[in-house]
N, C-alpha and C positions, 0 to 999 in steps of 0.2 A: 536586508527588507525586513522591515518591523511589523508584526501581525497584529492590528489591534483584538483585544477580546470581543467577542460577538454577543450583544442581549437581544433577547426578542420582549417587547412589551406586545401585551394583550391587552386590546381597547385602544383607539385614536380618541377618545373624550380629551379633557381638560387634563384628566390624572395621568393617562398614558401618554399623551402628548406632553404633558411637564415632566416625567419621569423619564422619556425619551430625550427630551432636551438637555438635561442635567445631565446625562449621559451621555450623551455625544459630547459636551461640553470636556467631558473628563476623557473624554479619548475613546470611548468603544464606538465599537460601530454597531449600532442599533436598526434594526428593524421593525418595524409598528406594524403590525395584525388588527385589521378592522373589520368586521362582521359587515357594515353598511358600506354603503356607494360611495361615502365620501368621510374625511376623519370631521372633529369638531365635539360631538356628541352633543348635548344641550347648551353646549356656548359656540355654538357655530355661526357664521356668516350663510346667510345663502339670497341670491340675486333675487332681485324683484324687477322684471323684466318690463312693466306696464309705466313705463317712464322716458324720456325722450335723451336722458343718460344713466350710465349703468348704476343701481343703488346696490346696497349692500340692508338687509335686514337682519336685527339678532334675533337671536331664539334665547339664548339664554341671559346670564347674566345681563342687567344695564350699569350696576355699577358696584364699586367698590369701595368698601369702607376703608378708614384707616388700618384697621385691623388684620385687612387683610395685605399687607406690604411683600408678601412673599408672591402673590400674585404680581403684584406691581411691578417686583423687581424682574421676575420673569418675562414681563412684558418688553422690559425695557433692555433686554438679550436682543429680544427677538428683531429683527430687522423689517420695515415696514416693506411690503413686497408689492406695494402698487405703485400705479405711476411707472413702470417702466422699471422696475427695480427698487424703487423707493426713493424715498425725498430726502433732503439736506436737512438739518438745523439751522437756525439764524447764524448760529457758530460754526456752519460746513462741517460739524459732524454730520455722521448718518443719522436717518430717522429710524425709528424705532415704531413699534404698533402700539407701544403707551403713550407714544406725542398726541393717540386719537382722544387720550383722557379728558375730560373737562372737569373739574371741580364743580360741585353744587352747594346752594345752602341750603335746598330743602327738596324732601320728596313725595309722592303721591302713594299713599297707601291704599289696595282698593281692600273690599271687606265681600266676603260670600252673597249678603245681601244688596251687592252694588253700593254701596255708600264709600266715600273716599273719606279720608284724614289726610291732610298736610301735617307732615312732621320734618322738623329741621336735621339734617344732616351733619349739623354742627356740633360738637360734645360742649355738655351745659357748664360753666365755670365757675359760677355764684349760686348759693341756696337757692336764690330765685326763681333763675333758669331751670334749675334741676327740677323744683314742682309745678311750672307750668308746662 
C-alpha cells in the first residue's frame, strides 16, 4: 500500500483551490478547509433562481487577459462538471471549464462617477494603435 503525503490547504478561494488542484495532480492527498459554506471565494459561481432554467451568476473575474495564461492552463485541466458529468468537445475529448471562455475584442470599464469607457482587449501593434 502506497501512502500519499497529506496536505492541508487553508482557504477555498481561487488561490487555495489552485494550490489544491496542483498538489492533487502531483499525487498529494489534499484537504481544503474553507470558513464559508461554499468554496470559490470572489471567483465563485452563484445560482440564479429567478429563471425558468438554472443559470449561474459570476461574482469574480469576468475576463482573463493573455498574461493570465496560468489561470487558463489550470482551467483547461479542470473537467466540466455540468450537464451530467461534463460535455465532450467536437473532437470527442472531455470538456473542461476553459471551454466556456470566449474571446472578446473590447471591454467596458466603469468609473466611480458612473461614466463608462470602452477599451480594446487586443494588444496594439503599431505606434498609431498605441497612441489611440
